[in-house]
N, C-alpha and C positions, 0 to 999 in steps of 0.2 A: 558946110563942114561943121560950123558951130552947132547947128541943129542936131547933126548926127552925134556929136560929142555929148550934148545935153541928153539926147535920147538914150545913149549908152549908159551915162551916169545914172539916169532915172531908173533904167532897168536893173543896174547893179544895186541901187538903193532899195528897190523893191525886193530883190532876192535876199539881201542882207536882212531887211525888215522881216521877211517871211521866216528866215532861219531863226532870228531872235525870238519872234512870237512863238514859233514851234517849241523852242527850248524852254521858254517861260511856261508855256502850257504843259509841257512834259513834266517840268519840275513841280508845277501845281498839282498835277495828277499823282506824282509820287508822294507829296505831302498830304493831299486830300483826294483820295480816289473817288471817282464818280459815284460808286455805290456805297460810299462811306457816309452814313447818316450823321456821323459825329462832326462832319464838316461845319454844319450850321450850329449844332448844339454845343460843341466843345469850346468854341471860341466866341461865346456870347459876351458882348461888352456892355458895361454899364454906361451911364451918361457921361462919366468921367473918362471913358476910353480904357477902362481896366478890364482885362479878361476875367470872366466869371470862373474862379478856380474850382467851385463846387461841381462844375460841369465838365471839367477837364479830367477824363478818366483814362487810366492805363488799361490796356488789354493784354492779359497774360495768356490768352488762349493758345497761341502758337508762337514760334520763333519769329516769323515774319510780322505778326501783329505786334509783338513786343518791340521789335525793331522800329516799326512804324510809330509806336507810342513814344519811343525815345526821341526820334527826330521831331515829332510833333511838339513834344514838351520843350525841347531846346529852341524850337522856332518861336513858339508862342510866349514862353517866359512868363508864366502866370505868377504874379507876386501875391501870395496869400496874405490877408489882413491889411492890404494896402489902403483900403478905405477907412479902416479903424485907426491906422497910424499914418496919417498923411504927412507930406513933407519929405525933405531929403534926409537920408540916414546920417547919423552922427558917427557911426562906426559900422564897418563891413567886416563880418566874420565869415570865413570860408572853411567849411568842414568837409574833409574827405571821408567818405563812408563806404565801407565794404559790406560785410555780412555779420556784424556782431550787435544785434538789436538791443541786448541788455546793456551793453556799454553805451550805446547811442542814447538809451533812456537816461542813463546817468548824466551824460553830457547835457541833455536837454533840461534835466532837473536843475543842474548847476546854472544854466543860462537863465532859467525862470527866476532863480533866486538873486541874480546879479542886479545891482543897483542901476537904474535908468535903462533897463533892457528894452523898454518901449521905443527907444531911439535907435536900436540896432536894425541892421538888415542881416539876416542869416541866410547864407547861401550853402546849401548842402549839395555836394557833388558826388554822385553815386556811380559805382562800377559794378554793383550787384543790384538786381531789380526784383523786388518782392512786394506782395501786398502788405505784409507785416511791416516792413520798413517804411513804405509809403504812408501807411496809416499812422505810424509813430510821428513822422514829421508833420503830416497834415493835421495832427491833433494840437499843434502849437497855436496858441491864441494870444501870446503876450508880446509879439512884435511881428514885423514883416518877415516873410520867409519866401525864398525862391529855391526850387530844386532844379538842378541841371544834371545831365546824365551822360556819362562817358560813352560815346557811340561806338568805340572799338573794344568794348568789354569782351573778355573771353566767353562770357555767358551768351553773347550774341553770335560768336564764332567758335562753337565748341570743337569743331573738327577741321578747321582750316585757319591759317594765320589770320589775325594775331593770336588765335587760340592754338591748341596743340594739334597739328596735322599728323595723321597716322604715319605719313611718310617722312616726318622729321627724324633726325638722327637721335638715338638714345643719348641721354646726358653724358654717360661715362664711356662711350665707345671711343677707341683710338681713331685719330684722324685717318690713318692709312686704311683701316677697316671700314670707316665711314665712306671713304671715296670708293672702295671696292663694292660696297653694297648699293651705292648710288642714292643714299638718302638725301633729302632735299637740300639741307644746309651743310653738307659734308665739308665744304671749303671754309666754313666760318665758325670754328670753335672759339671760345673766349681765351683770355690770357692764360688761363689755367688748364686749357685743353678740354673744357667741358662744352656741351652744346646747350642751347637755350631751353628753358622751361617756361612755358607761357605764364603760369601763375606767378613766377618770380619776376618776370619783366613787366607785368601789368601795373604795379604801383608807380614805377617811374613814368611809364606812358601816361597814366592817369594824371599824375601830378603836373606834368608838362602841358598836357592838353588843358587841364583846369586853369593853369596860369594864363594861357592864351585866351581861353573862353571868357574868364572873368573880366580881364582888362580890355579885351577887344570886342566882345559880343554881348555882354550883359548890358542891356539898354538902360536899366534903372540907375546904373552908377556911372554913366558916361560923363556926367558933370561933377563926379565925386573927386575931391582933391586930397582926401586923407589917405591913411594906410589901410591896407587889407590885412587882417590878422588870420593866419592859416592855422587850423586845428585839425585834429583827427578824431575819429569816433570814440576812441578810448581816452580822451582828455576830459578834464573837469576844471572849470574856471572858478576862481574865488569870487565872493560877493563884491569885492572892491575892484574888480577887473577893469571896468571902464574908468573909474576914478584914477587908478594907477596909470592906465593908458594916457589919459589927458595930462597927468603929471609928467610923464615921460616926454610927451610932445612939447610941453613948455620947457622942460629941462634941455631938450635937444635944441630948441630955438635959441636959448640963451647961452648954453655951455658946450654944445657939441653939434654945430651946424653941418659938420662933415660926416656925421654918423649916417650911414646908408640905411641901416635896418634897425629894428627894435626886436628884442627878445623878451617877452613877458613871462616866459617859463624857463625852468631849468630842470635837471634830473635829480636834484637833491631833496625833493619833497618839501616838507615843512620843517625840516630840522633847523633849529635856531631861527625860526621865522620871525619871532617878535623882535629880536635884536637886529635882524637883517631887513626888516619890512620896508624901510625907507631908503635903502642903499642900492646904488646902481654902479656899474663899472663900464668902461669902454675898452674894447679890444678888437682883434681881428675875428671875423666870423668863423666858427668851427662847427662842424657837423655834430659832434658828440655833445656839444654844450648849448647850442643856440638854435636847434631845429624845432623847438616846441613853443607854440605861441609866437611864432615868427611873424613880424609885421613888415610888409613890403609896400613901397610907394610905387606909383606909376613910373616915376623916373628910374627906379632900380629895375622895374620890369623891362623898360626899354634897354637898359644895359645888358640884361640877361638875353634879350632877343637878339642883340648883336653877336651873341655867342651861341646861337642856336645849333650850328653844325658841331661845335665843340661839345656842347651838352649831349647832343644826340649820338655822337660817335664814341664818346668816352666809355671805356669798357668797365662800367660799374653799374650794377642794377639798382643802386641806391641813389635817389635824387639828391639827397643831402650831401653825400660824399662827392657826387659829381659837382655840386655847387661849390664845395670847398676847393675842388680842383680848379674851377674857373676863376676863383678869387685869387688874383695875383698872377694869372697866366693870360687867358683871353681878356679878362677884365684886368687891365694892367695895374691899376691901383687896387690893392686888396680891399675887400669889403669890410667896413668898420661897423661894429654893432654897439648899440647902447643896450645893456642887459640888466635885468632885474636880479638882484641877489636873493630877495625874498620872492620865490616863484608865485606867480598868479595863475599858473596852470599846473595841474597835477596829472600824472600818468596813471590811469586806473587799470590798464590792460595787463592781465597776467598770461595772455596767450595772443598769438598773432600769426604773422607770416610763416614763422618757422616752428611754432608750437601750437598744435591744434587741440590737444587734450587737456583735461583737468582745468577748464576755464571756470572760474568762480566769481562772477560779477557781484554776487551778494557779499562776498568777503571784501571786495573792493569798495562797495558802498559803505560797509561798516568802518573800514579803515579811513575813508574820507571823512565820515561824520566825526570820528574820534579826533582826527587831525585838525579839523576845523574848530572844534571846541578848544583845543590847545592854542590855536593860532588867532582866535578872534580879537584878542587885545591888540594885535599888531595891524589890524586892518585899517584902511583909510588914513594913511599918514598924511600930515599936513603939507610936507614938502619932501623933496628927494635930496640925497647927499651922495656925492661921488666918492665911492670907497677906494677905487684904484683905476689907473689907466694903463692897460697892458699894451704890448707891442702889436702893431697892425702889420702882419706879414703873411706871406704865403706859407701854408703848412702842407708839406708834401705827405703823401700816404701811399700805401700799396693798393693797387686796384683790386676790387673784390670780384671782378669778372661778372659773368651772367648776362653780358650785353655785347656779345661779339658778332651776333647775326646781323648781316647787312640789311635784312628786311626790317628789323627794329629801327635801324638808323634811318632808313628811307621814310618809314611811317612817321617816326618822331619829327623828322624835318619838315613833313608836310602838314603838320597840324595847323600851322598859320594859314594854310591855303584851304584846308578841308575841315573847317570848324562846323 
């Protein structure tokens, strides 16, 4: 009897082993097809075990090849300049990049001018894939750089969800008519009666995926205990950015240990910068004031993950307004922020999600240079001063909509499982 049981268990174990090996082999074939000569050349490692970034190439030949390149790059996580700048990063900057190469060039120029930039790790997270943008980022030589790629980009799914399916309901059709026509998402208009637009939903999807991927999957920062500072491609950092960040960290330790987040930027530009350069305030986190140069710790990331379903089902296509909603609702204690009054991050973009025409990055460059000349006397303050302490409370607002489709909710909730 005992022998039969052992024999049965052994057979079961063999079956399970066969299934697991088959799955692993299938996954390997997905990432490295047998006829793909890049399998050996794209992932050449040096003696230190660092991928050879010069040999990691994107293939833009077809949609399937582009998709394969995205998954390969996210798997291999090639850190450019790693041998040139060894050691742990002192600051992690995460930039969300779409398709505004001229503004991206401005951001990179500002990074190159930043003091102690050699100690940074720059992570660029892309939802639009082009040879031009890749070349711009890969041209960086002044610090370590990692590129990650949003694998559910509408560029990879142009005619099916999460892109815009031809059978999706038109944005402005009435629900009754939508049900009659039988369009795919007829039962799921948003709070204002509109149906989803793929290009509108992508930014929130990308932001949430990026947050997961950076903290959970980026191997090079698994031992990193500092804050990750989140930027966008049309941001521009000041030369004393890192100096000010370190000053904020020290100030937080001594004077605001309950501050959850840092905000190194604001939307006031460099108005009165010299007089405000060394001043900070504490208050409740607000979308319209603290979403630029926002620094998040691993601890706050875990708080946000506890509210994944609330984030993913809240009917607002803006990640920052959704974050404000969570602060004081799902996150019972409202998020407290330590914010710079003299902004260390400038917003250069004069076009974006809702405005596509009349983009003038050359004007933005000129404005930045003029502003920096006026502000240079206020850079690198010796210490920080608390200017004011505002109320830390939940700030209610009206939902902006654009996020009523249940398909968006399901995909968003699954990022933690499908990175």
